[in-house]
N, C-alpha and C positions, 0 to 999 in steps of 0.2 A: 489402366483400370485399377491395378493393385495399389498404386499410390493414392488414388482417390478414395479407395476403400480404407486404406490405412489412416488417412486424414479424418475420415468420418468416424472411425473407431476412436481416434485420439480426441476429437472434439466432444464425442459423447462421454468419454471418460473424464475429460476436463470439466465438462458441465456437471457431472455427478460429484466430482471432488469439490468444486466450488459450492455446490449446494450443501455439502457436509460442513465446510468451514465458513459459510456465509455469515452466521451469527457472530463469529469471532472477527472476521474481516470488517463487517459493518460496525461493530463495536469499536474497533481500533480506529477506523476512519472517523467515527463520531468523536472520539476522544481527541484525535488530532485536530479536527476542525474546531472543536470547543476551545482547546488550548490556543489555537491560532487566533480565534476571535477575541479571546482574552488578551493575547499579546497585542493585537491590533487596537483594541480599546485602550489598553494602558499606554501604548505608544502614540495613539492618535492617528493611525493609518486608515486609509480607505479600505472598504471591504475587499475590493479586487486585489489591492496590494497585500492585504492580510492573507487571503487565500493563496496567492502566489507564494508568499513567504512560507506558509504552512507546508505546501507540497514540495517546494524546493528544499526546505529543511528536512521534511520527512523522508524524502528520497535521498537524503544525504548528499545532495549536490552542493548546496551552499554557495551561491554566487557571491554573496557578500554585499549586494547592492542595497539590501534592507537588513539592518542589524538592530536588535533590541538594545536600548540604552539603560533601561531600568533593571534592577536586580530581579524583581519578581517576573518580569517578562523573559528574562534570560533562563530562569528556572523552567518556565513553561516551554521555552524553545528546546531545552534539554529533554523534556518529556516528549515533545513532538519528534525529536530525533530518535529516541528509543522506540517510540511507537512505529516510526518509519522503518527501523531495522527489523522489528518483529513482522511488520507488514510485508517487507521484501522477502523475509525468510519463509513466510506462509505462502506467498505467491510462488516462490521457487519450489517449495515442497509439493504444492498442488500440481505444478507442471511436471515435476519428476514422477510423481505418483501416476499421473495420466499417461506419461510415456511408458512407465513400467507396465501399466495395465494394457496398453496398446501392444507392447511386445508379447505379453503373455497371451492376449487374444489372437494375435497373428500366428503364434506357434501352435495353438490348439485348433 
């Protein structure tokens, strides 16, 4: 029962933290997708390949199966990568803050 209550506290805290940073998260995701669509348009890729490239690059996985050839699309790919690093950091920060709130709530 205690584990279930702890999970409930954690998910409530996580939801609250996501609501706080949602404008930033959604803005970063929109910048990533916009840059990705520009890369796909410049390179002549399909939309599905473009979105795949955007999130693989943004999550800094970088399989290398799709690579931009033009200089301008490479610049956009760098922007996608930086946005992905910021996005990953925000998600980690939100998770850590939710865990911290859970520990504080459990102690009180």
